[in-house]
C-alpha positions in Angstrom: 28.6 -7.5 47.5 25.2 -6.7 46.3 23.6 -9.4 48.3 25.5 -8.1 51.5 24.2 -4.5 50.9 20.6 -5.9 50.0 20.1 -9.5 51.1 17.1 -10.0 48.7 17.4 -12.3 45.8 14.8 -10.5 43.9 16.0 -7.1 44.2 19.5 -7.9 43.5 18.6 -10.0 40.5 16.8 -7.1 39.0 19.6 -4.6 39.7 22.2 -6.9 38.3 20.0 -8.0 35.1 20.1 -11.7 36.3 17.6 -14.4 37.1 17.0 -15.1 40.7 18.4 -18.8 40.1 21.6 -17.2 38.7 22.1 -14.9 41.6 21.4 -18.0 43.9 23.9 -20.4 41.9 26.5 -17.6 42.0 26.5 -17.4 45.6 26.3 -20.9 46.1 29.2 -21.6 44.0 31.3 -18.9 46.0 30.6 -20.4 49.0 31.8 -23.7 48.1 34.8 -22.4 46.7 35.5 -20.6 50.1 34.4 -23.6 52.0 32.4 -21.4 54.4 28.8 -20.2 54.6 28.6 -16.4 54.1 24.8 -16.0 54.8 22.3 -17.9 57.0 19.2 -19.1 55.3 15.9 -18.3 57.4 13.0 -19.4 55.4 13.1 -17.8 52.1 15.2 -15.0 53.5 18.9 -14.8 53.7 21.0 -12.6 56.6 24.8 -12.1 56.4 26.5 -14.3 59.3 29.8 -13.3 61.0 32.0 -14.5 58.4 29.9 -12.7 55.6 30.0 -9.6 57.7 33.9 -9.7 58.0 34.4 -10.5 54.3 32.2 -7.7 53.3 34.0 -5.2 55.7 37.3 -6.2 53.8 36.0 -6.2 50.5 33.9 -2.9 50.4 36.8 -0.4 50.8 38.7 -2.4 48.0 35.8 -2.2 45.7 35.5 1.6 46.2 39.1 2.0 45.4 38.6 0.1 42.1 35.6 2.1 41.2 37.6 5.3 42.1 40.5 4.2 40.0 38.5 3.5 37.0 36.6 6.6 37.2 40.2 8.6 37.7 41.6 6.7 34.6 38.4 7.2 32.4 38.1 11.1 33.5 41.0 12.1 31.3 43.0 13.6 34.4 46.7 14.0 34.5 47.4 10.7 36.2 49.9 8.1 35.8 53.4 6.5 36.1 56.0 7.8 33.5 59.4 6.8 32.8 61.6 9.7 31.1 65.2 9.6 29.9 67.4 12.5 29.0 71.0 13.1 28.2 73.3 14.9 30.7 72.5 18.7 30.3 68.8 18.2 30.0 68.6 15.6 32.9 70.7 18.0 35.2 70.1 21.4 34.2 66.7 21.5 32.6 64.2 19.0 33.6 64.4 19.0 37.4 62.9 22.2 37.3 60.4 21.5 34.9 59.3 18.1 36.4 59.2 19.8 40.1 56.7 22.5 38.6 54.5 19.9 36.7 54.4 17.6 39.6 53.1 20.5 41.9 50.3 20.8 39.4 49.6 17.2 39.0 50.1 15.5 42.3 48.9 12.1 40.8 51.4 11.8 38.3 54.6 9.7 39.4 57.7 10.6 37.3 60.9 8.9 37.2 64.0 10.4 35.3 66.9 8.4 34.3 70.2 10.2 32.9 72.4 8.9 30.1 74.3 9.6 26.8 72.1 10.5 23.8 72.9 6.9 22.5 71.9 5.0 25.8 68.4 7.3 25.8 67.5 6.5 22.4 68.2 2.8 22.8 66.1 2.7 25.9 63.3 4.6 24.0 63.5 2.1 21.3 63.2 -1.0 23.5 60.5 0.5 25.1 61.8 0.9 28.6 61.5 4.7 28.7 58.4 6.4 27.7 60.0 9.4 26.3 63.5 10.9 26.0 65.1 14.4 25.6 68.5 14.5 24.0 70.8 16.9 22.6 72.6 14.9 20.0 72.2 13.5 16.3 69.6 10.7 16.5 70.1 8.2 13.6 67.9 5.5 15.0 65.0 4.2 12.7 63.1 2.8 15.6 62.3 6.4 17.1 60.9 9.7 15.9 62.2 13.1 17.2 60.8 16.6 17.4 62.9 19.7 17.7 62.5 21.6 21.2 64.7 24.4 21.2 68.1 25.5 19.7 71.3 25.3 21.9 74.5 27.2 21.2 77.4 25.8 22.9 80.3 27.7 24.2 84.0 27.7 24.7 84.7 28.3 28.5 87.8 28.9 30.4 88.7 30.1 33.9 91.3 32.4 32.6 89.7 35.8 32.2 92.7 37.1 30.3 92.4 34.4 27.7 88.8 35.3 27.3 89.1 39.1 27.0 91.9 38.6 24.3 89.7 36.8 21.8 88.1 36.3 19.4 90.4 33.4 18.3 90.3 30.9 15.4 89.8 27.6 16.9 93.3 26.5 15.4 95.0 28.9 17.8 93.4 27.0 20.6 93.8 23.5 19.5 96.9 22.9 21.7 95.1 24.0 25.1 94.1 21.2 27.5 90.5 20.5 26.4 88.1 18.8 28.7 85.3 16.9 27.0 82.6 14.5 27.4 83.0 10.5 26.9 81.9 8.7 23.8 78.3 9.0 23.2 77.6 12.2 24.5 76.0 14.7 22.0 78.0 17.6 23.2 81.3 15.8 22.5 80.1 14.8 18.9 78.9 18.3 18.0 82.4 19.9 19.3 84.6 17.3 17.4 82.6 17.3 14.3 82.8 21.3 13.9 86.5 21.4 14.9 87.5 18.7 12.6 85.7 20.1 9.7 88.1 23.1 10.1 91.1 20.5 9.9 91.7 21.0 13.6 92.6 18.2 16.0 92.1 19.5 19.4 94.4 18.2 22.1 92.0 16.0 24.4 93.5 16.2 27.7 90.8 14.5 29.7 87.5 12.7 29.0 84.7 12.6 31.6 81.2 11.0 32.1 79.6 14.1 33.5 79.6 18.0 33.3 80.3 18.4 36.9 83.7 16.7 36.7 84.5 18.9 33.8 83.6 22.0 35.7 85.8 20.9 38.8 88.9 20.5 36.6 88.2 23.5 34.5 89.2 25.8 37.2 92.9 24.8 36.5 94.8 27.1 34.2 95.2 26.1 30.6 92.1 24.0 30.3 89.1 24.6 28.0 85.7 23.1 27.3 82.9 23.5 25.0 79.7 23.1 26.7 76.0 24.4 26.9 75.8 27.7 28.7 73.1 26.2 30.9 75.4 24.0 32.5 77.9 27.0 33.6 75.1 29.4 33.8 75.9 30.1 37.8 79.5 30.0 37.4 79.4 32.7 34.5 77.2 34.9 36.7 79.8 34.5 39.7 82.8 35.3 37.3 84.3 31.9 37.9 84.3 30.9 34.3 84.5 33.0 31.2 83.2 32.6 27.7 86.0 32.4 25.1 84.9 33.9 21.8 85.5 32.0 18.8 85.9 33.6 15.3 85.3 31.0 12.8 83.1 28.1 13.9 80.0 27.6 15.8 78.5 25.1 17.9 74.7 25.0 17.3 72.5 22.1 17.9 68.8 21.2 18.8 67.4 19.6 22.0 65.3 17.0 20.8 62.2 14.9 21.9 62.4 11.2 21.3 59.5 8.7 21.1 59.0 5.2 20.0 58.1 5.4 16.1 54.9 3.6 16.8 53.8 5.5 19.9 51.7 8.5 20.0 51.9 11.1 22.8 49.2 10.6 25.5 47.6 13.5 27.1 50.0 13.1 30.0 53.5 13.0 27.8 51.9 15.9 25.7 51.7 18.0 28.9 55.1 17.1 30.1 56.4 17.7 26.4 54.9 21.0 26.4 56.2 22.1 29.9 60.0 21.1 28.7 59.4 23.2 25.5 58.1 26.2 27.3 61.1 26.3 29.7 63.6 26.0 26.9 61.9 28.6 24.8 62.0 31.1 27.7 65.6 30.1 28.7 66.7 30.6 24.9 64.6 34.1 24.8 66.9 35.2 27.9 70.0 34.0 26.2 69.2 35.9 23.0 68.3 39.0 24.8 71.3 39.0 26.7 
């Protein structure tokens, strides 16, 4: 490439800190490997021939792209491909907004988001197939480390306004209602069952679902209840489709957690995403507290 730009052995050898013999030998070896001559020898001068000009035309933009890529990576700019995972509430109702805003500010960042249960996300972070995870259940794995992001207070929800208005209730009084809950591995399910069973109550589990949208669909039926994050039903509560049923003797509080492999440190890019998620969660929690 240097010879194509400046077909002078002496100048190129000086620029590349090589001997003239070294430059000449490298060129000869390259031409032998290709099986074609790239330069015509005219006395002591060399000139690009038609094949040399064609190869240079193809290689020059590729070399510029390599140089630009290296400069970009070394500059500390927000660039890179990131694979994130999140449990249902965060993946469906929090992260899409955060990642959209982050992407509009950093268009050279490519982000993929995978949804799964808390258990599944933790396992993938531990295996290294996800760069970072965000979950809402207890994490017991010793292969990852966690950081608390924000408190989340689950609420009992019904489509029955009379049931909601006649509260608060002890949880035992609602045990025989048709409870709709998430499948095993869900952080929401674990928190709900753990808290009610500590009161000696075994709720009637009517149906189990793999996602919150299915729960919300069935919840329109009379006599059904669920325990869920208010973020999941925010729009339905605002439209008076669902109502919060106050409970007098138990609370369902948890923390949203960031999950990282125990041997991995946050890169500037992952740190930026983490801070964006934390900021949105803090703002939404402040609104809930104020209301």
